[in-house]
N, C-alpha and C positions, 0 to 999 in steps of 0.2 A: 535476538537479531547480533546484539552485543559480540556474545562469544562467535558466531559465524565471521565478522569482522576483524576480533584477535587474531583467527588461523590464518584466515583470511589473507591479509595485510606482511604480514611474517612470510607468508609459500611467496606471495609477488616478492618480496622482496632476494629472495633466495636466485629466484628462478633468473629477475632484470641480471643480479651479477654473476650466478654462473656463464649468462651469455657473453661477460667480459674474460673473461677465466680461458688463461691458454687450454686448451686440450690438444688429447693423445687424438693421433693418425690413425696408427695401426703400429703394428710390430710382429715379428716375424724370428724363430726359433734362426741361427743358425748353425755351422756345422764345431759341432764338440771340438777344443783343444789338449787332448792329454783328461780330460774327463775332466774340465768346468763348463760350463752352459755358459753357453754366449748367444744376446740379441741386438736388431740391431731393433731402434724405438724412433721413432717418428712423430711430430707436437708440431707444432703453429704457434707463432703469436705476429702481432700486432695488429693494423688497421678494429682494431676495436676489443682485441684478442690477450689479451695481459701483455705485458713487459718480456724480455728476456729471461731475466732470471724467471719470472716467475713461471714462465715456462720451464725452464730449471730443474724447479723445485715437484713439478708436475711430472719428468721426464725419471726425477729422481726416486719417490713414491711408487714411481710404477715400476723400474727397476726393482728396488727392493721386494715391491710383491712375485713379481717375474721371478727372481732369485729367491728368497726368503731368507735373505742374509744381507753381507756386503758383498761390495761388487768395485767393480772398479770400471771410470771411463774409458777407456783405451781410445775412442776419434770422438769429435762433436764437431761436427758440419755444420754452416748453415745453409742454406738456399731462398734466395729472392723468385717472390709467383705474383707475380703479374706486376701491376700500377696500382695497386688499393691500397699495396702496403704491406700485405701479408708473407711469415715470412716461415719455410718447414726449420725445424733443432731438429737434427740427425745424431743420435746416441748410437752406438757399439760399445755395447757394456759387458761385461766377462762378469758370471756370477762366484767367488771367491773359492763355496764349498764347490767341491767334485763329489759328482754322483758316483 
């Protein structure tokens, strides 16, 4: 039984913290510009889902994953959703490496 407690408690803590972190809503590829890939990435924050800076860090990680290399954010937009405090964060990113 002590082994189960030592595994269960950390797992519950991770699940609880994951619910408070900014999350990616979706991403979509955009038209190529001169051979460079581009994506729109949307996440959200606020109302128990983390801060703007945390959301930027999550979008940064997702952009690096999608591009597989360096990228630039060509546009950032925040969109307030409803009265409960959720805000969407939209990034348009252009990958640095051409196909």
